[in-house]
C-alpha positions as CSV (number, residue, x, y, z in Angstrom):
1,M,-18.3,16.3,13.5
2,T,-21.6,14.3,14.3
3,E,-21.3,10.7,13.9
4,W,-21.8,10.0,10.0
5,N,-22.8,6.7,8.4
6,T,-24.1,5.3,5.1
7,R,-27.8,6.2,6.0
8,R,-26.5,9.7,5.6
9,I,-25.1,9.2,1.9
10,P,-27.1,12.0,-0.3
11,D,-29.1,10.7,-3.0
12,Q,-26.7,9.9,-5.9
13,H,-29.0,9.2,-8.8
14,G,-27.7,10.6,-12.1
15,R,-24.0,10.5,-11.0
16,V,-21.6,8.2,-12.5
17,A,-19.0,6.8,-10.1
18,V,-15.6,5.0,-11.0
19,V,-14.4,3.0,-8.0
20,T,-11.0,1.1,-8.6
21,G,-10.5,-2.2,-6.9
22,A,-14.2,-2.5,-6.5
23,N,-14.2,-6.4,-6.4
24,S,-13.4,-6.7,-2.7
25,G,-12.8,-4.9,0.7
26,L,-13.4,-1.2,1.0
27,G,-13.8,-0.9,-2.7
28,L,-16.8,-3.4,-2.9
29,I,-18.4,-1.6,0.1
30,T,-17.9,1.6,-1.3
31,A,-19.3,0.6,-4.6
32,T,-22.3,-1.2,-3.0
33,E,-23.2,2.0,-1.0
34,L,-23.0,4.3,-3.9
35,A,-25.1,1.9,-5.9
36,R,-27.7,1.5,-3.0
37,N,-28.0,5.5,-3.3
38,G,-28.6,5.5,-7.0
39,A,-25.1,5.9,-8.4
40,R,-24.4,4.4,-11.6
41,V,-21.2,2.5,-10.8
42,V,-18.3,1.6,-12.9
43,M,-16.3,-1.3,-11.0
44,A,-12.6,-0.7,-12.2
45,V,-11.0,-4.0,-11.6
46,R,-7.9,-6.0,-12.6
47,N,-9.6,-9.4,-12.5
48,T,-13.0,-9.1,-14.3
49,A,-14.3,-12.7,-13.3
50,A,-13.9,-11.6,-9.6
51,G,-15.5,-8.2,-10.7
52,D,-18.4,-10.0,-12.2
53,R,-18.9,-12.2,-9.0
54,A,-19.0,-8.8,-7.0
55,A,-21.3,-7.0,-9.4
56,A,-23.7,-10.0,-9.0
57,A,-23.4,-9.6,-5.2
58,I,-24.1,-5.9,-5.3
59,R,-27.3,-6.6,-7.5
60,A,-28.6,-9.3,-4.9
61,S,-28.5,-7.0,-2.3
62,V,-29.5,-3.8,-4.1
63,P,-32.3,-4.2,-6.5
64,R,-32.0,-2.2,-9.7
65,A,-28.6,-1.4,-8.9
66,E,-26.7,0.1,-12.1
67,V,-23.3,-1.4,-11.9
68,E,-20.6,-2.5,-14.5
69,V,-17.5,-4.1,-14.6
70,R,-14.5,-2.8,-16.8
71,Q,-11.0,-4.2,-16.7
72,L,-8.3,-1.8,-15.2
73,D,-4.9,-2.9,-14.0
74,L,-3.3,0.0,-12.7
75,A,0.1,-1.7,-12.8
76,S,0.2,-1.2,-16.8
77,L,0.0,2.1,-18.2
78,A,-1.5,0.8,-21.4
79,S,-4.4,-0.8,-19.4
80,V,-4.9,2.7,-17.8
81,R,-4.8,4.4,-21.1
82,A,-7.3,1.7,-22.7
83,F,-9.6,1.9,-19.7
84,A,-9.8,5.7,-19.7
85,Q,-10.3,5.7,-23.5
86,G,-13.2,3.5,-23.3
87,L,-14.9,5.1,-20.3
88,T,-14.6,8.7,-21.8
89,A,-16.1,7.5,-25.1
90,D,-19.1,5.9,-23.4
91,F,-19.6,8.7,-20.8
92,A,-19.9,12.2,-21.5
93,T,-19.2,13.1,-17.8
94,I,-17.9,11.2,-14.8
95,D,-18.8,12.5,-11.4
96,L,-16.9,10.6,-8.8
97,L,-13.5,9.0,-9.3
98,I,-12.4,6.8,-6.4
99,N,-9.0,5.7,-6.3
100,N,-9.3,2.9,-3.9
101,A,-7.1,0.3,-5.5
102,G,-3.8,-0.7,-4.1
103,V,-1.4,-3.3,-3.3
104,A,0.8,-4.2,-0.3
105,L,3.4,-6.7,-1.2
106,L,5.6,-8.8,1.1
107,G,8.9,-10.4,-0.1
108,P,11.4,-9.3,-2.8
109,A,10.8,-6.3,-5.1
110,R,8.4,-6.7,-8.1
111,M,8.2,-4.4,-11.0
112,T,5.2,-3.3,-13.0
113,N,4.7,-3.8,-16.7
114,D,6.4,-0.4,-17.2
115,G,9.3,-1.1,-15.1
116,F,8.2,0.6,-11.9
117,E,8.5,-0.8,-8.1
118,F,5.1,-2.5,-8.1
119,Q,3.8,-0.7,-5.0
120,F,4.8,2.7,-6.0
121,G,3.5,2.2,-9.7
122,T,0.2,0.7,-8.6
123,N,-0.5,2.9,-5.5
124,M,0.6,6.2,-6.9
125,L,1.6,6.3,-10.6
126,G,-1.4,4.4,-11.8
127,P,-3.9,6.6,-10.1
128,F,-2.1,9.6,-11.1
129,A,-2.2,8.6,-14.9
130,L,-5.8,7.7,-14.5
131,T,-6.8,10.9,-13.0
132,G,-5.2,12.9,-15.5
133,L,-6.7,10.8,-18.4
134,L,-10.3,11.3,-16.8
135,L,-9.9,15.0,-15.8
136,D,-11.6,16.7,-18.8
137,S,-14.6,14.2,-18.4
138,L,-14.7,15.1,-14.6
139,G,-14.8,18.8,-15.2
140,Q,-17.9,18.5,-17.3
141,A,-19.9,17.1,-14.4
142,D,-21.8,18.9,-11.5
143,A,-19.9,19.0,-8.2
144,P,-17.1,16.4,-9.3
145,R,-14.7,14.6,-6.7
146,V,-11.6,12.8,-7.0
147,V,-11.0,10.4,-3.7
148,S,-7.3,9.4,-3.1
149,L,-6.9,6.6,-0.5
150,S,-4.2,7.1,1.9
151,S,-3.1,4.9,4.9
152,I,-1.8,5.6,8.5
153,T,1.4,4.1,7.4
154,H,2.2,7.3,5.4
155,K,2.8,9.2,8.7
156,N,6.2,7.2,9.4
157,A,7.3,7.1,5.5
158,H,9.7,9.6,4.1
159,L,10.1,10.1,0.3
160,D,13.7,9.8,-0.7
161,F,14.0,11.6,-4.2
162,D,17.2,9.8,-4.7
163,D,15.4,6.4,-4.6
164,L,11.8,7.2,-4.7
165,Q,10.9,3.7,-5.9
166,S,12.9,2.1,-3.0
167,L,15.2,0.0,-5.5
168,R,18.3,0.4,-3.5
169,D,18.1,-1.8,-0.3
170,F,14.6,-2.8,-0.9
171,D,12.1,-3.5,2.1
172,S,8.6,-4.0,1.2
173,R,6.9,-2.5,4.3
174,R,9.1,0.7,3.9
175,A,8.1,0.7,0.3
176,Y,4.5,0.5,0.9
177,G,4.7,3.3,3.4
178,R,6.5,5.3,0.8
179,S,3.8,4.6,-2.0
180,K,1.0,5.5,0.3
181,L,2.8,8.9,1.4
182,A,3.1,9.4,-2.3
183,A,-0.8,8.7,-2.9
184,T,-1.4,11.2,-0.1
185,A,0.8,14.1,-1.5
186,F,-0.7,13.4,-5.0
187,G,-4.1,13.9,-3.7
188,L,-3.2,17.1,-1.8
189,E,-1.2,18.4,-4.6
190,L,-4.0,17.6,-7.0
191,G,-6.2,19.9,-4.7
192,R,-4.0,22.8,-4.8
193,R,-3.4,22.6,-8.7
194,L,-7.4,22.3,-9.2
195,R,-8.0,25.5,-7.1
196,A,-5.5,27.3,-8.8
197,A,-7.1,26.3,-12.2
198,D,-10.5,27.4,-10.5
199,S,-11.6,23.8,-11.5
200,P,-15.0,22.9,-10.3
201,I,-13.5,19.5,-9.4
202,I,-12.4,19.1,-5.8
203,S,-9.7,16.6,-4.5
204,V,-10.0,14.9,-1.2
205,V,-8.1,12.3,0.6
206,A,-9.1,9.5,2.9
207,H,-7.7,6.5,5.0
208,P,-9.4,3.8,6.8
209,G,-7.4,3.5,9.8
210,I,-6.7,-0.4,10.6
211,S,-9.7,-2.4,8.9
212,S,-10.0,-6.0,8.3
213,T,-8.9,-5.5,4.7
214,N,-5.7,-3.4,5.5
215,L,-2.1,-5.0,5.8
216,S,-2.4,-8.6,6.7
217,P,-1.0,-9.7,10.2
218,R,1.0,-12.3,7.9
219,A,3.3,-9.4,7.2
220,F,4.6,-9.9,10.8
221,E,4.9,-13.5,10.9
222,D,8.4,-13.7,10.4
223,R,9.2,-11.5,13.3
224,G,8.8,-14.4,16.2
225,L,7.4,-13.2,19.6
226,T,7.5,-9.4,18.3
227,G,5.5,-10.4,15.4
228,R,3.0,-12.5,17.6
229,I,2.5,-9.4,19.8
230,I,2.0,-7.2,16.9
231,V,-0.4,-9.3,15.4
232,R,-2.5,-9.6,18.7
233,M,-2.6,-5.8,18.7
234,W,-3.5,-5.5,15.5
235,L,-6.6,-7.9,16.0
236,L,-7.6,-5.8,19.1
237,A,-7.3,-2.5,17.0
238,T,-8.9,-3.6,13.8
239,Q,-12.4,-2.5,12.7
240,S,-14.8,-3.7,10.3
241,A,-14.4,-3.3,6.6
242,E,-17.7,-1.5,6.8
243,Q,-16.3,1.0,9.4
244,G,-13.2,1.3,7.5
245,A,-14.9,2.5,4.2
246,L,-16.9,5.4,5.8
247,P,-14.1,7.9,5.5
248,Q,-13.8,7.5,1.6
249,L,-17.6,7.3,1.4
250,F,-17.6,10.5,3.4
251,A,-15.0,12.3,1.2
252,A,-17.1,11.2,-1.9
253,T,-20.5,12.0,-1.1
254,A,-21.0,14.3,2.1
255,T,-22.2,17.7,1.9
256,G,-19.8,20.7,2.6
257,V,-16.8,18.7,2.0
258,R,-13.9,21.0,0.6
259,G,-10.9,20.4,-1.7
260,G,-7.8,19.6,0.2
261,Q,-9.5,18.0,3.1
262,F,-8.3,14.5,4.7
263,F,-10.7,12.0,6.3
264,G,-10.1,9.0,8.7
265,P,-11.1,7.6,12.0
266,S,-11.2,9.9,15.0
267,G,-10.1,7.4,17.6
268,F,-6.7,6.6,19.4
269,R,-3.9,7.3,16.5
270,E,-6.7,7.3,14.0
271,L,-6.8,3.3,14.1
272,R,-10.4,3.3,14.4
273,G,-13.5,5.2,15.3
274,R,-16.2,7.6,13.8
275,V,-15.2,9.6,10.6
276,A,-13.7,13.0,11.3
277,E,-11.3,15.4,9.4
278,V,-7.7,14.4,10.3
279,Q,-4.2,15.7,9.2
280,P,-1.7,14.4,6.9
281,S,2.0,14.3,7.7
282,P,3.9,17.5,7.4
283,E,5.9,15.8,4.3
284,A,2.6,15.0,2.6
285,A,1.3,18.5,3.2
286,A,4.3,20.3,2.2
287,P,3.5,22.1,-1.2
288,A,7.3,21.7,-2.1
289,V,7.1,17.9,-1.8
290,G,3.9,17.9,-3.9
291,R,5.3,19.8,-6.8
292,R,8.5,17.7,-6.9
293,L,6.5,14.3,-7.0
294,W,4.2,15.7,-9.6
295,A,7.3,16.4,-11.6
296,V,8.6,13.0,-11.2
297,A,5.1,11.4,-11.9
298,E,4.8,13.4,-15.1
299,E,8.2,12.3,-16.3
300,L,7.8,8.6,-15.4
301,T,4.1,8.2,-16.9
302,G,4.4,10.6,-20.0
303,I,0.9,11.9,-18.8
304,T,0.9,16.0,-18.1
305,Y,-2.1,17.9,-17.1
306,L,-2.7,21.1,-14.6
């Protein structure tokens, strides 16, 4: 694949794009570039004050940008339902859904409003519910796409279906990896189901490698000399947020993208580098894992689709 950058984003005029977590980091860059190329961008954010500031920054850098801020807390199924209800009432079709928002927590376990482990609830169950509630509107669009945000940490994770939410012997880093493995498996299973249903929607997965908005090196500050070495390696390996956003922008806009593909950096261990198609972990790609995870997500969220 030849090197791809934001100058190669196709014209997005007439398309409605929903970007979760669009007030900072990868989400803000993604929203900005979509608006720059003509999309009407809905910035779905937990903190609307931060979202308003981010929208103002987009308008300052992109004259005539069409952006609007709406409140969405992926840690609350009630918030997800309210957001989806308002969005589908105002937009007949939605062209792009970029499930960008996510959390990485340190310290003891936290629970969502619905009683889910916070990272699993926010990084997997919230996007699962949101996608299902917006699926009909996506299906009415021309060439619609859903992009799920993965992480290279998913490759070292394992889903324990007897303790899927990491509530037994909780470790925040392990729980984060599991949540991203689940998000990856969800995006791939969604693609299989959309293809089986002969849907016009395609589901694509992307990860940013190690960028300046990923897991903070603070996560390793409690590990003494080992932690300091890890932080130094992290700083050497990291790439800019602008470069980190390219895989999800490619997944959302590039011509020739097919459902079920996975994009990330092409460099050493996918830490950084130009955009390329990469491979998910065998567990993330396994249809049996996807089916089992889907059934659990339906049971936990009460939202059934496909």
